[in-house]
C-alpha positions as CSV (number, residue, x, y, z in Angstrom):
1,M,3.2,-18.7,4.0
2,R,1.0,-16.3,2.4
3,V,1.1,-12.6,2.0
4,Y,-1.4,-9.8,1.4
5,I,-0.6,-6.6,0.0
6,S,-2.6,-3.8,-0.4
7,I,-1.0,-1.0,-3.0
8,D,-2.0,2.3,-3.1
9,M,-0.5,5.4,-5.3
10,E,0.4,8.6,-3.5
11,G,3.0,7.1,-1.1
12,V,5.1,5.9,-3.6
13,A,8.6,6.8,-4.3
14,G,8.7,9.6,-7.5
15,V,4.4,10.6,-6.5
16,A,3.7,14.1,-5.2
17,T,1.9,15.8,-7.9
18,L,-1.7,15.3,-8.7
19,D,-1.6,15.1,-12.3
20,Q,0.1,11.6,-11.3
21,V,-2.5,10.0,-9.4
22,V,-5.5,11.0,-11.3
23,R,-6.4,9.0,-14.4
24,G,-5.9,11.3,-17.8
25,G,-3.3,13.4,-16.0
26,H,0.3,13.7,-17.5
27,G,2.0,12.2,-15.1
28,Y,-0.5,9.1,-14.2
29,L,1.4,6.8,-16.8
30,R,4.7,7.4,-15.0
31,A,3.0,6.8,-11.5
32,Q,1.6,3.4,-12.8
33,H,5.1,2.1,-13.6
34,L,6.3,3.4,-10.3
35,M,3.2,2.3,-8.3
36,T,4.1,-1.3,-10.4
37,A,7.9,-1.7,-9.6
38,E,7.1,-1.2,-6.0
39,A,4.6,-4.1,-5.6
40,N,7.0,-6.2,-7.6
41,A,10.0,-5.5,-5.2
42,A,7.8,-6.8,-2.3
43,V,6.9,-9.9,-4.8
44,S,10.2,-10.4,-4.9
45,G,11.4,-10.0,-1.2
46,A,8.2,-12.1,0.1
47,F,9.2,-14.7,-2.6
48,A,12.9,-14.6,-1.7
49,A,12.1,-15.6,1.7
50,G,10.3,-18.2,1.5
51,A,6.6,-17.3,0.6
52,D,4.5,-19.5,-0.8
53,A,1.9,-17.2,-2.6
54,V,1.3,-13.2,-2.8
55,T,-1.9,-12.0,-3.4
56,I,-1.7,-8.1,-4.5
57,N,-4.9,-5.7,-4.2
58,D,-5.3,-2.4,-6.5
59,S,-6.2,-0.2,-3.8
60,H,-5.6,3.2,-5.4
61,G,-8.9,5.1,-7.1
62,T,-10.6,3.1,-9.3
63,M,-8.4,0.0,-8.4
64,D,-7.4,-0.4,-12.1
65,N,-3.7,0.7,-11.8
66,L,-1.4,-1.7,-11.6
67,L,0.2,-2.6,-15.1
68,H,-0.7,-6.4,-15.2
69,E,1.8,-7.2,-18.1
70,E,4.6,-5.7,-15.5
71,L,3.7,-7.5,-12.5
72,D,5.5,-10.8,-11.3
73,P,3.6,-13.5,-13.0
74,R,3.9,-15.3,-9.2
75,A,1.7,-13.0,-8.0
76,R,-1.9,-12.9,-8.2
77,L,-3.8,-9.5,-8.7
78,V,-7.1,-8.3,-7.1
79,F,-8.5,-5.4,-9.1
80,G,-11.5,-3.2,-10.1
81,A,-14.0,-1.1,-8.4
82,P,-16.4,-1.1,-6.2
83,K,-15.8,-4.4,-4.4
84,L,-16.2,-5.5,-0.6
85,D,-13.6,-4.3,1.9
86,C,-12.2,-2.0,-0.6
87,M,-8.3,-1.5,0.2
88,C,-8.3,-5.1,1.8
89,A,-10.4,-7.1,-0.4
90,G,-9.8,-10.8,-0.5
91,I,-8.4,-10.6,2.3
92,S,-9.1,-13.3,5.1
93,G,-7.4,-15.2,8.3
94,E,-5.6,-18.0,5.4
95,F,-3.2,-15.1,5.4
96,D,0.1,-14.9,7.6
97,V,0.8,-11.2,6.8
98,A,-0.3,-8.2,5.5
99,M,1.8,-5.6,3.7
100,F,0.8,-2.0,2.9
101,L,2.3,-0.2,0.1
102,G,2.6,3.3,-1.2
103,Y,0.3,4.1,1.8
104,H,0.3,8.2,2.5
105,A,-0.5,10.2,5.8
106,P,-4.2,10.8,6.9
107,A,-6.5,14.0,6.8
108,G,-5.1,16.9,8.8
109,A,-1.9,15.4,8.4
110,D,1.1,17.3,6.6
111,G,2.1,14.6,4.3
112,V,2.0,14.1,0.7
113,L,-1.2,14.0,-1.1
114,A,-2.5,13.4,2.7
115,H,-6.1,12.4,2.9
116,T,-8.5,9.8,4.2
117,Y,-10.3,7.7,1.6
118,S,-11.6,10.4,0.2
119,S,-9.7,14.0,-0.8
120,H,-13.3,15.5,-0.3
121,F,-13.5,14.5,3.4
122,V,-12.0,17.9,6.1
123,G,-11.3,15.2,8.3
124,V,-11.7,11.4,9.8
125,R,-11.7,10.5,13.5
126,L,-11.7,7.3,15.1
127,N,-12.8,7.4,18.7
128,G,-12.0,10.9,18.7
129,A,-8.4,10.8,17.0
130,M,-7.5,11.3,13.3
131,T,-7.0,8.1,11.6
132,S,-5.5,7.1,8.7
133,E,-6.1,4.6,6.1
134,A,-3.3,2.7,7.4
135,E,-5.0,2.4,10.6
136,L,-8.4,1.5,9.3
137,N,-7.4,-1.2,7.1
138,G,-5.0,-2.6,9.9
139,L,-7.9,-2.7,11.6
140,Q,-9.8,-5.0,8.9
141,A,-6.9,-7.3,9.0
142,A,-6.7,-7.6,12.6
143,A,-10.4,-9.1,12.4
144,V,-9.3,-11.8,10.6
145,G,-6.3,-12.5,12.5
146,V,-3.5,-11.0,9.8
147,P,-0.5,-8.6,11.5
148,V,0.7,-6.1,9.4
149,G,4.3,-6.5,8.7
150,V,5.3,-3.8,6.2
151,L,4.0,0.0,5.5
152,T,5.7,2.1,3.0
153,G,5.0,6.1,2.0
154,D,6.3,9.2,2.8
155,N,8.1,10.2,6.5
156,V,4.6,11.0,8.1
157,I,2.5,7.9,7.7
158,C,6.0,5.9,8.4
159,E,5.9,7.5,11.9
160,I,2.5,7.2,12.3
161,A,2.1,3.4,11.8
162,A,5.6,2.8,13.8
163,A,3.7,4.0,16.7
164,Q,0.3,2.0,15.6
165,F,1.3,-1.5,14.7
166,P,3.1,-3.7,16.7
167,G,6.4,-5.4,15.1
168,I,6.0,-3.4,11.7
169,R,8.5,-2.1,9.4
170,T,8.3,1.0,7.8
171,V,10.1,2.1,4.8
172,T,9.9,5.8,4.1
173,V,10.7,6.4,0.4
174,K,10.6,10.0,0.9
175,T,9.8,13.0,3.1
176,A,6.7,15.5,2.7
177,V,8.0,19.0,2.0
178,G,4.6,20.1,1.1
179,H,0.9,18.3,0.1
180,F,2.0,18.4,-3.2
181,A,5.9,18.5,-2.9
182,A,8.3,15.7,-1.4
183,D,12.0,14.8,-1.2
184,S,12.4,11.2,-2.9
185,L,14.5,8.3,-3.0
186,S,14.9,7.1,-6.8
187,P,12.7,4.4,-7.7
188,A,15.5,2.1,-7.5
189,A,16.5,2.7,-4.4
190,A,13.3,2.8,-3.0
191,C,12.1,-0.5,-4.6
192,E,15.6,-2.2,-3.1
193,R,14.8,-1.1,0.5
194,I,11.1,-2.6,0.3
195,R,12.1,-5.8,-1.2
196,N,14.7,-6.0,2.0
197,A,11.6,-5.3,4.1
198,A,9.3,-7.7,2.5
199,F,12.2,-10.0,2.9
200,E,12.9,-9.5,6.3
201,S,9.0,-9.7,7.3
202,V,8.3,-13.0,5.7
203,S,11.8,-14.5,6.9
204,D,11.5,-13.8,10.5
205,G,8.0,-12.3,11.3
206,G,7.6,-10.5,14.2
207,A,4.9,-8.2,13.5
208,A,1.0,-8.6,15.5
209,P,-2.2,-7.6,15.0
210,V,-3.3,-4.3,16.1
211,S,-5.8,-4.2,19.0
212,L,-9.1,-4.7,18.1
213,Q,-11.7,-3.0,20.4
214,A,-15.4,-2.1,19.8
215,P,-17.1,-0.2,19.1
216,L,-15.7,1.8,16.5
217,V,-17.0,5.6,16.5
218,L,-16.4,7.3,12.9
219,E,-16.8,10.8,12.8
220,I,-16.4,12.2,9.1
221,D,-16.6,15.6,8.2
222,M,-18.3,16.2,4.7
223,P,-17.3,19.0,1.9
224,T,-20.9,20.4,2.0
225,P,-24.0,20.5,4.2
226,V,-25.9,18.5,1.3
227,A,-23.7,15.6,1.3
228,A,-24.5,15.2,5.6
229,E,-27.4,15.7,4.8
230,L,-27.7,12.9,2.5
231,G,-25.9,10.7,4.8
232,A,-27.4,11.5,7.8
233,L,-30.5,9.3,6.1
234,M,-28.4,6.0,6.8
235,P,-29.6,4.3,9.1
236,T,-28.2,4.8,12.7
237,I,-26.1,7.4,11.7
238,E,-26.2,10.6,13.4
239,R,-25.2,14.6,12.1
240,L,-23.5,16.4,14.9
241,S,-23.2,19.5,12.8
242,S,-24.0,21.1,9.1
243,F,-20.8,19.0,8.0
244,T,-19.7,16.4,10.3
245,L,-21.5,12.7,10.5
246,R,-20.9,9.9,13.2
247,G,-21.4,6.3,13.4
248,T,-20.6,3.6,16.0
249,F,-19.9,0.0,14.7
250,E,-19.2,-3.3,16.3
251,T,-16.6,-4.4,13.1
252,P,-14.2,-2.5,10.9
253,R,-16.1,-4.1,7.9
254,D,-19.4,-2.3,9.2
255,A,-17.2,0.8,9.9
256,L,-15.6,0.7,6.3
257,G,-19.0,0.8,4.6
258,F,-19.6,3.7,6.4
259,V,-16.8,5.6,5.1
260,M,-17.2,4.3,1.2
261,L,-21.1,5.5,1.5
262,C,-19.8,8.9,2.9
263,S,-17.0,8.7,-0.2
264,E,-19.6,8.8,-3.0
265,L,-21.8,11.4,-1.5
266,A,-18.9,13.8,-1.0
267,S,-17.7,13.4,-4.3
268,S,-21.0,13.7,-6.1
269,G,-21.3,16.4,-3.8
270,L,-24.6,18.5,-4.8
271,R,-25.2,16.5,-7.5
272,A,-25.6,13.4,-5.0
273,K,-29.3,15.8,-4.7
274,L,-30.7,15.7,-8.1
275,P,-32.0,12.4,-8.1
276,L,-34.2,13.2,-5.0
277,L,-35.2,16.6,-7.0
278,N,-36.1,14.4,-9.8
279,R,-38.8,12.3,-7.9
280,V,-40.7,15.5,-6.7
C-alpha cells in the first residue's frame, strides 16, 4: 500500500498563534519541530500497518517547513513552492490512501487560524457553500481515485471533515478557543493518536473517495477591489461585486489553479497594480 500525506501547520497540536506559522516569528522553529513530529507519527503508524511507501507533501506557506534531517528516513518528501497541485502536489492514482495532517478550519468558521488557502481571502465558497482546503484537496484526491483516510486538526475542521469524507478517521488535537487560541493536547499525546489513526487507516481501509460532480463553481471574496479587478482579467472569470470573483470549472485542478492565482493577487494587494501602471 502506498500512502500520501499532505501536511499543513495551523492544525498541529501546540500551534495557535500567528508568530508560530510565519517564517521569522519567534515561535516558528518550535512549530517546525511539532509539525515534523506529527508527520513522523503518521509515517510510523503507516509502516507499522504494512505500508510499502509513504510520500509527504509539505503544504504550508512556502512549503519548506518540515525539518528534513528529523524526518523518518523511510518517507519521501515533496517540498518547495510554487508547485502544480499545491497542497496535493505529487498525488496520483498510484496511491491507495491520503492523509491530511495539521489541517485547519475554513475562512468564515470559528476555528484556530481559520482560512482557506490565503489569510487574505474574506471567504471562499464551492457551489454556494463555505469550503475548506480539506474539501478542495479531497476533490483533487478523488479526481485520481484516492480516498482521504485520516484528517487531523482542531475540533472545527474535524467535525466538517467527518461529515464530508466517507470512512475518514479524524484526530482532534486541539479545541478552538479563539482565532489565535486553543485548548491543545500535548505534542506526545497528539502524536500517539495520529500514529494510531494512520495504523488503523492502512490496516483496514474503509475510506472512499468523496463524490466528484462537475461543474465546480467557486466564489472568492477578495480583500480589495483592485485585487478583484485584476482577477477578473482571467478568461471566463466573472466579477460579481467589488470584491467577489466567480469561476466555473470541470476539474479540481482547474479550480485550484484559480484559487492559487487569486491568492497571489490577494497577497500582493495594491502592489499588484504597480507593474501595470509602469507600462503607461
